[in-house]
C-alpha positions as CSV (number, residue, x, y, z in Angstrom):
1,M,98.8,119.1,84.6
2,T,102.0,120.5,86.0
3,S,104.7,117.9,85.8
4,P,106.8,117.0,88.8
5,D,109.9,117.7,86.6
6,S,109.1,121.4,86.9
7,K,109.2,121.3,90.7
8,N,112.5,123.1,90.8
9,K,110.9,126.0,89.0
10,E,108.4,128.4,90.4
11,L,105.5,126.4,92.0
12,T,102.2,127.6,90.4
13,L,99.0,125.9,89.5
14,S,97.8,125.8,85.9
15,K,94.2,125.9,85.0
16,E,94.3,122.2,84.4
17,D,95.7,121.7,88.0
18,I,92.9,123.8,89.5
19,F,90.3,121.9,87.5
20,F,91.9,118.6,88.8
21,V,91.7,119.9,92.4
22,K,88.1,121.2,92.0
23,S,87.0,117.8,90.6
24,I,88.2,116.1,93.7
25,A,86.5,118.7,95.9
26,K,83.3,118.2,94.0
27,S,83.4,114.5,94.7
28,L,83.4,115.3,98.5
29,I,81.0,118.3,98.8
30,S,78.7,120.4,96.7
31,P,80.3,123.2,94.8
32,H,77.5,125.4,96.3
33,S,78.7,124.6,99.9
34,P,80.1,127.6,101.8
35,D,83.2,125.4,102.5
36,F,83.9,124.6,98.8
37,D,86.4,127.4,98.2
38,D,88.3,126.6,101.4
39,L,88.4,122.9,100.4
40,V,89.8,123.8,97.0
41,Q,92.4,126.0,98.7
42,E,93.4,123.1,101.0
43,G,93.6,120.8,98.0
44,S,95.7,123.3,96.0
45,I,98.2,123.5,98.9
46,A,98.4,119.8,99.0
47,F,98.9,119.6,95.2
48,L,101.9,122.0,95.5
49,R,103.2,119.9,98.4
50,A,102.8,116.8,96.2
51,L,104.8,118.4,93.5
52,A,107.7,118.9,96.0
53,T,107.5,115.4,97.5
54,Y,106.8,113.2,94.5
55,D,108.9,110.1,94.0
56,E,108.5,108.8,90.4
57,N,109.7,105.3,91.5
58,K,106.6,104.8,93.6
59,A,103.5,105.8,91.6
60,S,102.3,107.9,88.7
61,F,102.1,111.6,89.6
62,R,98.4,111.8,89.0
63,T,97.7,109.0,91.4
64,Y,100.0,110.4,94.0
65,A,98.7,113.9,93.7
66,S,95.0,112.8,93.8
67,R,95.7,110.9,97.0
68,C,97.5,113.8,98.6
69,V,94.8,116.3,97.6
70,K,91.9,114.1,98.7
71,N,93.6,113.3,102.1
72,A,94.2,117.0,102.7
73,M,90.6,117.8,101.9
74,L,89.3,115.0,104.2
75,D,91.5,116.2,107.0
76,Y,90.1,119.7,106.5
77,L,86.5,118.4,106.6
78,R,87.2,116.3,109.8
79,K,88.8,119.3,111.5
80,K,85.8,121.5,110.5
81,T,83.4,118.8,111.9
82,R,85.3,118.7,115.2
83,L,85.1,122.5,115.4
84,N,81.4,122.4,114.8
85,M,81.0,119.8,117.5
86,R,83.0,122.0,119.9
87,E,80.8,124.9,119.0
88,L,77.7,122.8,119.7
89,A,79.2,121.8,123.1
90,E,79.8,125.4,123.9
91,T,76.3,126.3,123.0
92,W,75.1,123.5,125.2
93,E,76.9,125.2,128.1
94,Y,75.1,128.4,127.5
95,Y,71.7,126.8,127.3
96,P,71.8,123.9,129.8
97,L,68.8,121.9,130.8
98,K,67.3,123.6,133.8
99,E,64.2,121.7,134.6
100,P,64.3,118.1,135.9
101,D,61.5,117.4,133.5
102,D,63.7,118.3,130.5
103,I,66.3,115.7,131.7
104,L,63.6,113.1,132.2
105,D,62.3,113.7,128.7
106,L,65.7,113.3,127.2
107,K,66.3,110.1,129.1
108,I,63.0,108.7,127.9
109,E,63.8,109.6,124.3
110,L,67.2,108.0,124.6
111,E,65.7,104.8,126.0
112,A,63.2,104.7,123.1
113,L,66.1,105.2,120.6
114,K,68.1,102.4,122.2
115,E,65.3,100.0,121.6
116,K,65.6,100.6,117.9
117,L,69.4,100.0,117.9
118,T,71.3,96.8,117.1
119,D,73.6,95.4,119.9
120,T,76.6,96.9,118.1
121,E,75.0,100.3,117.9
122,R,73.9,100.2,121.6
123,K,77.5,99.3,122.6
124,A,78.8,102.2,120.5
125,L,76.4,104.7,121.9
126,D,77.1,103.6,125.5
127,A,80.8,103.8,125.0
128,V,80.7,107.3,123.4
129,L,78.5,108.5,126.2
130,L,80.8,107.0,128.8
131,C,84.1,108.0,127.3
132,G,83.1,111.3,125.8
133,S,84.8,110.9,122.4
134,I,85.0,108.4,119.5
135,K,88.7,108.1,119.9
136,N,88.4,107.1,123.6
137,A,85.4,105.0,123.0
138,S,87.1,103.0,120.2
139,S,90.0,102.3,122.6
140,H,87.6,101.3,125.3
141,L,85.8,98.8,123.0
142,N,89.0,97.7,121.2
143,W,87.3,98.6,117.9
144,H,88.7,100.4,114.9
145,P,87.6,104.0,115.0
146,K,86.0,103.7,111.6
147,K,83.7,100.9,112.9
148,L,82.6,103.1,115.8
149,E,82.1,106.1,113.4
150,N,79.9,104.0,111.1
151,A,77.8,102.8,114.1
152,I,77.4,106.4,115.3
153,T,76.3,107.5,111.8
154,R,73.7,104.8,111.7
155,I,72.5,105.9,115.2
156,K,72.2,109.5,114.0
157,K,70.1,108.4,111.0
158,K,67.8,106.4,113.3
159,A,67.5,109.3,115.7
160,Q,66.5,111.7,112.9
161,R,63.8,109.3,111.7
162,A,62.4,109.0,115.2
């Protein structure tokens, strides 16, 4: 692994560094995923940034670099998910529900789903539908965003089973 002592020299990644970055990427998504190479690239950039910003008095370089790389990769995946949700919303605008029966069917399905949810999940769903985003809904409920994200994940799983 490239040592932080060499940060004043030319910043390049060794094969060992790339293997390190790829191993972190593999822990997050499949190597066969179309996003895998992009994720490795984000991690490599974060690794080089870690070389430049490392403070040996705080932690070992491997610990610091792995944290930097993983956080950069998670940020990339979150951003990618937000973009996919935006694309879905734009698609929804192109194919809106036109028939009143379609809207009624969706309301019936939503009510059937709500019967399967816990109180926490019901509150989470109502808040997201009311506020339009997880960030706004978590503020509305005075919940940590992670709690709300976990509830929404459970709701999605229940909806897929239904």
